[in-house]
C-alpha positions in Angstrom: 66.7 73.4 93.7 64.8 74.0 96.9 63.0 77.2 97.6 61.6 77.9 101.1 58.6 80.1 101.8 57.6 81.5 105.1 54.0 82.5 105.7 52.7 80.2 104.5 55.2 77.6 105.6 56.1 75.5 102.6 58.9 74.7 100.2 59.2 73.9 96.5 61.5 71.1 95.4 62.6 71.0 91.7 64.4 67.9 90.6 66.0 67.2 87.3 68.1 64.0 87.6 69.7 64.3 84.2 70.2 67.2 81.8 67.8 65.6 79.3 65.1 64.6 81.8 62.0 66.7 82.5 62.0 68.8 85.6 59.7 67.6 88.5 58.2 70.2 90.8 56.8 69.3 94.2 55.4 71.6 96.8 55.5 70.6 100.5 53.2 72.3 103.0 53.5 72.3 106.7 50.1 73.2 108.1 50.9 72.0 111.7 53.8 74.5 111.9 51.5 77.3 110.7 48.9 76.4 113.2 51.4 76.2 116.0 52.8 79.6 115.1 49.3 81.1 115.0 48.6 79.7 118.5 51.9 80.1 120.2 54.0 82.5 118.1 57.0 82.0 115.8 59.2 81.4 118.9 57.6 78.0 119.4 58.8 77.0 116.0 62.4 78.2 116.7 62.4 76.3 120.1 61.1 73.1 118.5 63.7 73.3 115.7 66.5 73.7 118.2 65.1 70.8 120.3 65.1 68.5 117.2 68.6 69.6 116.3 69.9 68.9 119.8 68.2 65.5 119.8 69.8 64.6 116.5 73.2 65.8 117.6 73.0 63.7 120.8 71.9 60.6 118.7 74.7 61.1 116.2 77.3 61.6 118.9 76.3 58.3 120.4 76.7 56.5 117.0 73.0 56.7 116.0 71.6 57.9 112.7 69.3 60.8 111.8 67.2 61.2 108.8 67.1 65.0 109.2 70.7 66.0 109.3 72.9 65.9 106.2 76.2 64.3 106.5 79.6 65.8 105.7 79.5 64.5 102.1 76.3 66.4 101.5 77.9 69.6 102.9 81.0 69.1 100.7 78.8 68.6 97.6 76.8 71.7 98.4 80.1 73.7 98.5 81.3 72.1 95.3 78.0 73.0 93.5 78.1 76.6 94.8 81.7 77.0 93.7 80.8 75.6 90.2 78.0 78.1 89.9 80.5 81.0 90.6 83.1 79.5 88.3 80.5 78.9 85.5 79.4 82.5 85.8 83.0 83.9 85.7 84.1 81.6 82.8 80.7 81.8 81.0 80.6 78.1 80.3 79.0 75.0 81.9 81.0 73.3 84.7 80.8 69.5 85.0 81.2 68.0 88.4 82.4 64.5 89.0 80.2 62.0 90.9 81.2 61.0 94.3 80.9 57.6 95.8 79.6 58.0 99.3 
């Protein structure tokens, strides 16, 4: 699970690799983004985000790699998980997803 916070700029990552393992919680803080926004406004963050996305898109379209953009398999898995949540709620039972080889 990931939860994003704005003001202050941070996110919480909760990982539980297996049903029996203990959950791990990590907070990530982004002080440089907060400072930039204080000095130059929130628009500076939006512009920088679009700049990074465009740079990654160009790199990927030229056959390069990006560590910031999820691939199609990650997108498919996110949809599968979301659908399993809805199905689990409707059927009132746990839904088990198969593992994909990517």
